[in-house]
C-alpha positions as a Markdown table, in Angstrom:
| # | Residue | x | y | z |
|---|---|---|---|---|
| 1 | Unk | -17.5 | -7.9 | -7.3 |
| 2 | Unk | -14.5 | -9.5 | -5.6 |
| 3 | Unk | -12.4 | -6.3 | -6.3 |
| 4 | Unk | -15.0 | -4.2 | -4.6 |
| 5 | Unk | -15.2 | -6.5 | -1.7 |
| 6 | Unk | -11.3 | -6.7 | -1.1 |
| 7 | Unk | -10.8 | -3.0 | -1.6 |
| 8 | Unk | -13.5 | -2.4 | 1.2 |
| 9 | Unk | -11.6 | -5.0 | 3.4 |
| 10 | Unk | -8.1 | -3.6 | 2.7 |
| 11 | Unk | -9.5 | 0.0 | 3.6 |
| 12 | Unk | -11.2 | -1.3 | 6.8 |
| 13 | Unk | -8.1 | -2.9 | 8.0 |
| 14 | Unk | -5.7 | 0.2 | 7.2 |
| 15 | Unk | -8.3 | 2.5 | 8.6 |
| 16 | Unk | -8.4 | 0.7 | 11.9 |
| 17 | Unk | -4.6 | 0.5 | 11.9 |
| 18 | Unk | -4.3 | 4.1 | 11.2 |
| 19 | Unk | -6.3 | 4.8 | 14.3 |
| 20 | Unk | -4.0 | 2.7 | 16.3 |
| 21 | Unk | -1.0 | 4.5 | 14.7 |
| 22 | Unk | -2.3 | 7.9 | 15.6 |
| 23 | Unk | -3.1 | 7.0 | 19.2 |
| 24 | Unk | 0.1 | 5.2 | 20.0 |
| 25 | Unk | 2.5 | 7.8 | 18.2 |
| 26 | Unk | 0.9 | 10.7 | 19.9 |
| 27 | Unk | 1.0 | 9.0 | 23.1 |
| 28 | Unk | 4.6 | 7.9 | 22.6 |
| 29 | Unk | 5.7 | 11.6 | 21.9 |
| 30 | Unk | 3.3 | 13.1 | 24.6 |
| 31 | Unk | 1.8 | 15.1 | 21.6 |
| 32 | Unk | -1.5 | 17.0 | 22.3 |
| 33 | Unk | -1.7 | 19.5 | 19.3 |
| 34 | Unk | -3.5 | 19.0 | 16.0 |
| 35 | Unk | -2.3 | 16.7 | 13.4 |
| 36 | Unk | -3.4 | 15.3 | 10.0 |
| 37 | Unk | -3.2 | 11.7 | 11.6 |
| 38 | Unk | -6.5 | 12.5 | 13.6 |
| 39 | Unk | -8.3 | 12.6 | 10.1 |
| 40 | Unk | -6.5 | 9.6 | 8.6 |
| 41 | Unk | -8.7 | 7.0 | 10.4 |
| 42 | Unk | -11.9 | 8.6 | 9.0 |
| 43 | Unk | -10.6 | 9.2 | 5.5 |
| 44 | Unk | -9.6 | 5.6 | 5.2 |
| 45 | Unk | -13.0 | 4.3 | 6.4 |
| 46 | Unk | -15.3 | 6.7 | 4.5 |
| 47 | Unk | -13.4 | 7.1 | 1.3 |
| 48 | Unk | -12.2 | 3.5 | 1.2 |
| 49 | Unk | -14.3 | 0.9 | 3.2 |
| 50 | Unk | -17.8 | 2.6 | 3.2 |
| 51 | Unk | -17.6 | 3.9 | -0.4 |
| 52 | Unk | -16.7 | 0.3 | -1.7 |
| 53 | Unk | -19.4 | -1.3 | 0.5 |
| 54 | Unk | -21.8 | 1.2 | -1.1 |
| 55 | Unk | -20.6 | 0.1 | -4.5 |
| 56 | Unk | -21.1 | -3.5 | -3.8 |
| 57 | Unk | -24.7 | -2.8 | -3.1 |
| 58 | Unk | -24.8 | -0.6 | -6.3 |
| 59 | Unk | -23.4 | -3.3 | -8.3 |
| 60 | Unk | -26.0 | -5.8 | -7.4 |
| 61 | Unk | -28.6 | -3.4 | -8.7 |
| 62 | Unk | -26.7 | -1.8 | -11.8 |
| 63 | Unk | -23.8 | -4.2 | -12.8 |
| 64 | Unk | -21.7 | -1.4 | -13.5 |
| 65 | Unk | -18.3 | -3.3 | -13.2 |
| 66 | Unk | -19.1 | -4.4 | -16.8 |
| 67 | Unk | -18.7 | -0.8 | -18.0 |
| 68 | Unk | -15.5 | -0.1 | -20.1 |
| 69 | Unk | -14.5 | 2.7 | -17.8 |
| 70 | Unk | -14.8 | 0.7 | -14.7 |
| 71 | Unk | -11.1 | -0.4 | -14.6 |
| 72 | Unk | -9.9 | 3.1 | -15.2 |
| 73 | Unk | -12.1 | 4.5 | -12.4 |
| 74 | Unk | -11.2 | 1.7 | -10.0 |
| 75 | Unk | -7.6 | 2.2 | -10.3 |
| 76 | Unk | -7.6 | 6.1 | -10.5 |
| 77 | Unk | -9.9 | 6.4 | -7.5 |
| 78 | Unk | -7.6 | 3.9 | -5.4 |
| 79 | Unk | -4.4 | 5.8 | -6.5 |
| 80 | Unk | -6.0 | 9.1 | -5.5 |
| 81 | Unk | -7.1 | 7.7 | -2.0 |
| 82 | Unk | -3.8 | 6.0 | -1.5 |
| 83 | Unk | -1.8 | 9.1 | -2.6 |
| 84 | Unk | -3.8 | 11.4 | -0.5 |
| 85 | Unk | -3.7 | 9.3 | 2.8 |
| 86 | Unk | 0.1 | 8.6 | 2.3 |
| 87 | Unk | 0.7 | 12.2 | 2.3 |
| 88 | Unk | -1.6 | 12.6 | 5.4 |
| 89 | Unk | 0.7 | 10.0 | 7.2 |
| 90 | Unk | 3.9 | 11.9 | 6.2 |
| 91 | Unk | 2.4 | 15.4 | 7.0 |
| 92 | Unk | 0.9 | 14.1 | 10.4 |
| 93 | Unk | 4.0 | 12.0 | 11.4 |
| 94 | Unk | 6.2 | 15.0 | 10.8 |
| 95 | Unk | 3.8 | 17.3 | 12.9 |
| 96 | Unk | 4.0 | 14.9 | 15.8 |
| 97 | Unk | 7.7 | 14.6 | 15.5 |
| 98 | Unk | 8.0 | 18.4 | 15.4 |
| 99 | Unk | 9.4 | 18.6 | 11.8 |
| 100 | Unk | 8.1 | 21.1 | 9.4 |
| 101 | Unk | 6.2 | 19.8 | 6.4 |
| 102 | Unk | 6.7 | 22.5 | 3.9 |
| 103 | Unk | 4.8 | 23.4 | 0.8 |
| 104 | Unk | 6.1 | 20.4 | -1.4 |
| 105 | Unk | 4.1 | 17.9 | 0.9 |
| 106 | Unk | 0.9 | 20.2 | 0.7 |
| 107 | Unk | 1.4 | 20.4 | -3.2 |
| 108 | Unk | 1.7 | 16.7 | -3.4 |
| 109 | Unk | -1.2 | 16.2 | -1.2 |
| 110 | Unk | -3.1 | 18.3 | -3.6 |
| 111 | Unk | -2.2 | 16.2 | -6.3 |
| 112 | Unk | -3.7 | 13.3 | -4.7 |
| 113 | Unk | -7.0 | 15.2 | -4.2 |
| 114 | Unk | -7.0 | 15.9 | -7.9 |
| 115 | Unk | -6.4 | 12.2 | -8.9 |
| 116 | Unk | -9.1 | 11.2 | -6.5 |
| 117 | Unk | -11.5 | 13.8 | -8.1 |
| 118 | Unk | -10.8 | 12.5 | -11.5 |
| 119 | Unk | -11.8 | 9.0 | -10.0 |
| 120 | Unk | -15.0 | 10.4 | -8.8 |
| 121 | Unk | -15.7 | 12.1 | -12.2 |
| 122 | Unk | -15.1 | 8.7 | -14.0 |
| 123 | Unk | -17.6 | 7.0 | -11.4 |
| 124 | Unk | -20.3 | 9.5 | -12.1 |
| 125 | Unk | -19.9 | 8.9 | -15.9 |
| 126 | Unk | -20.2 | 5.2 | -15.4 |
| 127 | Unk | -23.2 | 5.8 | -13.1 |
| 128 | Unk | -24.9 | 8.1 | -15.7 |
| 129 | Unk | -24.3 | 5.3 | -18.4 |
| 130 | Unk | -26.1 | 2.5 | -16.1 |
| 131 | Unk | -28.9 | 4.9 | -14.9 |
| 132 | Unk | -29.7 | 6.5 | -18.2 |
| 133 | Unk | -28.8 | 3.9 | -20.9 |
| 134 | Unk | -28.5 | 5.1 | -24.5 |
| 135 | Unk | -31.5 | 3.8 | -26.5 |
| 136 | Unk | -30.5 | 1.1 | -29.1 |
| 137 | Unk | -31.4 | 1.5 | -32.8 |
| 138 | Unk | -34.2 | -1.1 | -32.4 |
| 139 | Unk | -35.9 | 0.8 | -29.7 |
């Protein structure tokens, strides 16, 4: 449960800081176009903070952190989120600074989304196991 709490807390802090970064960088550079930085705040708060807050409530009901796949889900999901938002920061910052991002950054961001998707698949496997436990031999 502590892992879920601290994950939510860290994502809340980084989500709020990312909003400040977006506002201050675009203001300092007098940037008025579209940038990935405008989406960063929301991604961190929804995929990070709110997702883990929901998991805390679900953990109280289902105790899914005891599932053998939980550590793999937890780390895969977090790597996916962090990878994705890191590439959003790079791409968005380059946009604001007037530098081209190129296909390599887009491809790497796509890899982050794939890792994130694998984490979500693992979570739904865990959720299925806790919602529909396999009957024991004595049942």
